[in-house]
C-alpha positions in Angstrom: 129.2 125.0 120.2 127.4 127.9 119.0 123.9 126.6 117.1 123.9 123.3 119.2 120.8 122.4 121.3 121.9 120.2 124.3 118.5 119.9 125.9 115.7 119.4 123.2 113.2 118.9 125.8 113.4 122.7 127.2 114.6 124.2 123.7 113.2 124.2 120.2 116.0 124.3 117.4 116.1 127.1 115.0 116.4 126.4 111.5 119.7 125.3 110.5 120.5 124.3 114.1 121.5 120.5 115.1 119.2 119.0 117.9 121.1 116.4 119.7 118.9 113.1 120.2 118.9 109.8 121.8 119.3 108.5 118.3 122.6 110.2 117.9 123.6 108.7 121.3 122.4 105.3 120.2 124.3 105.6 116.8 127.6 106.7 118.6 128.2 104.9 121.8 128.4 101.5 120.4 130.1 102.1 117.2 132.7 104.2 119.1 133.1 101.3 121.6 133.5 98.8 118.9 136.5 100.9 117.8 137.9 100.9 121.3 137.7 97.2 121.6 139.7 96.6 118.2 141.9 99.4 119.2 145.6 98.2 119.8 146.3 100.5 122.7 142.8 100.5 124.4 141.3 97.2 123.4 143.1 94.9 125.8 142.4 97.6 128.8 138.7 97.5 128.0 138.3 94.1 126.9 140.0 92.9 130.1 137.7 95.2 132.3 134.3 94.6 130.9 132.6 91.3 131.0 129.2 92.3 129.8 129.4 94.4 126.8 125.7 94.8 126.4 125.0 95.8 129.8 128.1 98.4 129.8 126.9 99.8 126.4 123.4 100.4 127.9 125.0 101.9 130.9 127.2 104.3 128.7 124.4 105.2 126.4 122.4 106.3 129.8 125.5 108.3 130.8 125.8 110.1 127.5 122.0 110.8 127.5 122.2 112.3 131.1 125.2 114.4 129.9 123.8 115.6 126.8 120.3 115.7 127.2 120.2 116.0 131.0 117.9 113.2 131.0 119.0 111.7 134.4 119.3 108.1 133.0 122.2 107.6 134.5 122.6 106.6 138.1 126.4 105.4 138.5 129.7 106.9 139.7 132.0 107.4 136.7 135.0 108.5 139.0 134.8 105.3 141.2 134.7 103.1 138.2 137.7 105.0 136.6 139.7 104.9 139.8 139.6 101.1 139.9 141.6 101.1 136.7 143.9 104.2 137.5 147.0 102.0 136.3 145.8 102.4 132.9 144.6 106.2 133.1 147.4 107.8 131.5 147.7 110.8 129.6 148.5 108.9 126.3 145.5 106.6 127.0 143.1 109.4 127.6 144.4 110.9 124.5 143.9 108.0 122.2 140.5 107.4 123.8 139.7 111.3 122.8 141.2 110.8 119.2 138.8 107.8 118.4 136.1 109.6 120.1 136.6 112.7 117.7 137.0 110.1 114.7 133.7 108.3 115.4 131.7 111.4 116.3 132.9 113.2 113.3 132.0 110.3 110.9 128.8 109.5 112.6 127.0 112.6 113.6 126.3 116.0 112.0 128.8 118.4 112.3 127.2 120.5 115.1 126.3 117.5 117.2 129.8 116.1 116.9 131.4 119.3 118.1 129.2 119.2 120.9 129.9 115.6 121.8 133.7 116.3 121.4 133.7 119.4 123.6 131.7 117.5 126.5 134.2 114.5 126.3 137.2 117.0 126.5 136.0 118.3 129.7 135.1 114.8 131.2 138.5 113.5 130.2 140.0 116.4 132.1 137.8 115.9 135.2 138.7 112.4 135.1 142.6 113.0 134.8 142.2 115.5 137.7 140.3 113.0 139.9 142.5 110.1 138.8 145.5 112.4 139.9 144.1 113.5 143.2 143.5 109.8 143.9 146.9 109.0 143.2 148.5 111.8 145.3 146.3 110.8 148.3 147.2 107.1 147.8 151.0 108.0 147.9 150.8 110.4 151.1 
């Protein structure tokens, strides 16, 4: 994560540092979810859960803007949204999602920006997995 600026509003990049921008998010999110929609494992899950992809992609871009740029654009509750689909929230599904995220971000973004997005996605996936596991444990009790 060294050398990556996560909040360009508050910090000015030094020469050689990659600044994360809304353009990175606008490039990555739609391309990544295009891969998800075509993926043999994840495509049926996502395509079955999402009716309006244009709206969903806008929401996902707002989410990543809030996460990576602290823009505050996202106003949703990601844990609630994911718990609704907990039957599909398996370690294998998370691993596949992360593998596709790494692939897309690595191909579409500068190396330092891709690494920052990948690190953040790893932490978000871990948090979601813990939240879903907690939900399952409470439901079984």
